[in-house]
C-alpha positions as CSV (number, residue, x, y, z in Angstrom):
1,M,0.0,0.0,0.0
2,T,1.3,3.5,-0.9
3,K,1.9,6.2,1.7
4,A,-1.0,8.3,0.4
5,E,-3.2,10.2,2.8
6,L,-4.9,7.8,5.3
7,L,-8.7,8.0,5.1
8,F,-9.5,5.4,7.8
9,D,-7.8,2.5,9.6
10,L,-10.1,0.6,11.9
11,T,-10.9,-2.8,13.3
12,V,-14.4,-4.4,12.7
13,A,-15.4,-6.9,15.3
14,A,-16.7,-10.3,14.5
15,G,-20.3,-10.0,13.4
16,D,-20.2,-6.2,13.1
17,G,-20.3,-4.0,9.9
18,W,-19.0,-0.8,8.4
19,I,-20.1,1.6,5.6
20,G,-18.0,4.4,4.1
21,E,-16.7,6.0,0.9
22,V,-13.4,5.6,-1.0
23,P,-12.7,8.4,-3.6
24,V,-11.7,7.5,-7.1
25,G,-8.1,6.4,-7.3
26,G,-8.1,5.6,-3.6
27,S,-7.4,2.2,-2.1
28,F,-9.3,-0.1,0.2
29,R,-7.7,-2.9,2.0
30,I,-9.3,-5.7,4.0
31,T,-6.9,-7.7,6.3
32,D,-7.9,-11.0,7.8
33,L,-6.3,-10.6,11.3
34,E,-6.7,-14.1,12.6
35,G,-7.4,-16.1,9.5
36,N,-10.3,-18.1,8.0
37,Q,-12.7,-15.2,8.3
38,A,-15.3,-14.4,5.6
39,V,-16.0,-10.7,4.8
40,D,-19.2,-10.1,2.9
41,T,-19.0,-6.8,1.0
42,L,-21.3,-4.7,-1.2
43,F,-20.1,-2.0,-3.6
44,Y,-21.9,1.0,-5.1
45,D,-21.1,3.9,-7.3
46,A,-21.1,6.6,-4.6
47,R,-22.8,9.1,-6.9
48,D,-25.5,6.6,-8.1
49,Y,-26.4,3.8,-5.8
50,A,-28.5,2.1,-8.5
51,N,-25.2,1.6,-10.4
52,R,-24.0,-1.2,-8.0
53,Y,-21.9,-4.2,-8.1
54,S,-23.0,-7.1,-10.4
55,A,-21.6,-10.5,-9.9
56,V,-23.1,-11.6,-13.3
57,D,-21.4,-8.8,-15.3
58,T,-18.1,-9.2,-13.4
59,I,-18.0,-13.0,-14.0
60,R,-18.9,-12.6,-17.7
61,E,-16.4,-9.9,-18.4
62,Q,-13.5,-11.6,-16.7
63,G,-14.4,-15.1,-17.9
64,A,-13.8,-16.6,-14.4
65,V,-15.9,-17.3,-11.4
66,Y,-13.4,-16.4,-8.6
67,L,-11.9,-13.0,-7.9
68,T,-8.2,-12.2,-7.4
69,T,-5.5,-9.8,-8.5
70,G,-6.5,-8.1,-11.7
71,S,-10.2,-8.8,-11.3
72,V,-12.3,-5.7,-12.2
73,L,-15.6,-5.5,-10.3
74,R,-18.3,-4.3,-12.7
75,T,-21.6,-2.6,-12.1
76,V,-25.0,-3.5,-13.5
77,N,-24.3,-1.0,-16.3
78,G,-20.9,-2.7,-17.0
79,D,-18.9,0.2,-15.5
80,A,-15.7,-0.6,-13.6
81,L,-16.2,0.0,-9.9
82,A,-13.0,-1.3,-8.5
83,T,-9.9,-3.4,-9.4
84,I,-8.2,-5.9,-7.1
85,V,-4.6,-4.7,-7.2
86,D,-3.0,-6.8,-4.5
87,D,-4.2,-10.1,-3.1
88,T,-2.2,-12.4,-0.7
89,C,-5.1,-14.8,-0.4
90,G,-5.5,-15.8,-4.0
91,R,-9.2,-16.4,-4.5
92,H,-12.4,-14.9,-3.4
93,D,-16.1,-15.9,-3.9
94,T,-18.8,-13.9,-5.5
95,I,-21.5,-16.5,-6.1
96,G,-22.3,-17.9,-2.6
97,G,-24.3,-14.8,-1.5
98,A,-24.7,-13.4,2.0
99,C,-26.2,-15.4,4.9
100,S,-29.6,-14.5,6.1
101,Q,-31.8,-15.7,8.9
102,E,-34.0,-17.3,6.3
103,S,-31.2,-19.1,4.5
104,N,-29.8,-20.3,7.9
105,V,-33.1,-22.0,8.6
106,V,-33.1,-23.7,5.2
107,R,-29.5,-24.9,5.5
108,Y,-29.1,-25.6,9.2
109,G,-32.5,-25.9,10.8
110,E,-35.1,-24.0,12.7
111,H,-32.9,-23.6,15.8
112,T,-30.7,-21.1,13.8
113,R,-33.6,-18.7,13.0
114,H,-32.6,-16.1,15.5
115,Q,-28.9,-16.2,14.9
116,H,-27.3,-13.1,13.5
117,A,-26.7,-12.9,9.7
118,C,-24.9,-10.7,7.2
119,R,-28.2,-9.5,5.6
120,A,-29.2,-8.1,9.0
121,T,-25.8,-6.3,9.3
122,F,-26.1,-4.9,5.8
123,L,-29.5,-3.6,6.4
124,R,-28.6,-2.0,9.8
125,Q,-25.5,-0.3,8.2
126,A,-27.5,0.9,5.1
127,I,-30.3,2.4,7.1
128,G,-27.8,4.0,9.5
129,W,-26.0,5.6,6.6
130,G,-29.1,7.7,6.2
131,K,-28.6,8.5,2.5
132,G,-31.3,6.5,0.8
133,L,-30.0,2.9,0.9
134,D,-32.6,0.3,1.9
135,K,-33.4,-3.4,1.7
136,R,-34.0,-3.2,-2.1
137,D,-30.3,-2.2,-2.5
138,L,-28.9,-5.3,-0.9
139,T,-28.1,-7.4,-4.0
140,H,-24.9,-9.1,-5.3
141,N,-22.0,-9.2,-2.9
142,V,-18.4,-10.4,-2.8
143,N,-17.3,-12.9,-0.1
144,F,-13.7,-12.0,0.5
145,F,-11.5,-14.9,1.8
146,M,-14.5,-17.3,1.5
147,N,-14.0,-20.7,-0.2
148,V,-17.1,-21.8,-2.2
149,P,-16.0,-24.5,-4.7
150,L,-18.3,-25.4,-7.6
151,T,-19.2,-29.1,-7.9
152,P,-19.1,-30.9,-11.3
153,E,-22.9,-30.8,-11.3
154,G,-22.9,-27.0,-10.9
155,G,-23.7,-26.8,-7.2
156,L,-22.0,-25.0,-4.5
157,T,-20.2,-26.2,-1.4
158,F,-19.0,-24.2,1.6
159,E,-15.5,-25.3,2.7
160,D,-12.7,-24.2,5.0
161,G,-11.4,-20.7,4.1
162,V,-8.3,-20.3,2.1
163,S,-7.0,-17.4,4.2
164,A,-4.5,-17.2,7.1
165,P,-3.6,-14.6,9.7
166,G,-2.5,-11.3,8.1
167,K,-3.7,-12.2,4.6
168,Y,-5.2,-9.2,2.8
169,V,-6.9,-8.1,-0.4
170,E,-6.6,-4.5,-1.7
171,L,-8.8,-2.7,-4.3
172,R,-8.4,0.5,-6.2
173,A,-11.5,2.6,-6.6
174,E,-12.2,3.2,-10.3
175,R,-14.9,5.7,-9.4
176,D,-16.1,7.3,-6.2
177,L,-17.0,4.1,-4.2
178,L,-19.4,3.3,-1.4
179,V,-18.4,0.2,0.4
180,L,-20.7,-1.8,2.8
181,V,-19.1,-4.5,4.9
182,S,-20.5,-7.3,7.0
183,N,-17.8,-9.2,9.0
184,C,-19.7,-12.5,8.8
185,P,-21.0,-13.9,12.0
186,Q,-21.7,-17.3,10.5
187,L,-21.3,-20.2,13.0
188,N,-22.8,-23.0,11.0
189,N,-20.4,-23.5,8.1
190,P,-16.6,-23.6,7.9
191,C,-16.2,-20.1,6.2
192,N,-15.2,-18.6,9.6
193,G,-13.7,-21.8,11.1
194,Y,-16.9,-21.8,13.2
195,N,-15.3,-19.0,15.2
196,P,-15.8,-15.4,13.7
197,T,-12.9,-13.1,14.3
198,P,-12.1,-9.4,13.7
199,I,-10.8,-7.8,10.5
200,Q,-9.0,-4.6,9.7
201,L,-10.1,-2.0,7.1
202,T,-7.7,0.5,5.7
203,G,-8.4,3.2,3.2
204,R,-6.1,5.7,1.5
205,A,-6.7,8.6,-0.9
206,A,-5.2,8.5,-4.4
207,P,-1.3,8.8,-4.3
């Protein structure tokens, strides 16, 4: 990471969230402090929230399912939102979606209905932002550090994470960017090693 002006440098506790802006040309780094933590993240054009991240357009344009260095995150309009410029993990998921209380019940049983989930964190942060985001804006997300292999039949499996303590991913904002993070509280699949842990978020202005 360059020594450009520091915009923020903070720790997000397990199960908590964050929302904030990164100006065009700036950088946004997520560090997995203890390893094997999943970080669900939504991206928006900060000047037009309807022009938000699209997993479909991103996968189509790059011709690959997983994200890593060089991947360009695309909007529903095909615009470049951000580019992954540094990645010490090597692979990130964008097809597994975000956990919700409803999906927890379907996957793991009725006893999980009241467990916290990323969709709830997203919604709390979006409403708290107070600038027009609501439930309808919670669509495609990236699952940084999460390992979701595709089966030969085209299904998904949730496996142990591919990260480790201190691994990070860094993105460059290709336009003014709004970032919404849920540091996943999932206890029922291996994405967090059944033990959610904190992450570090660092943002810098363009050098």
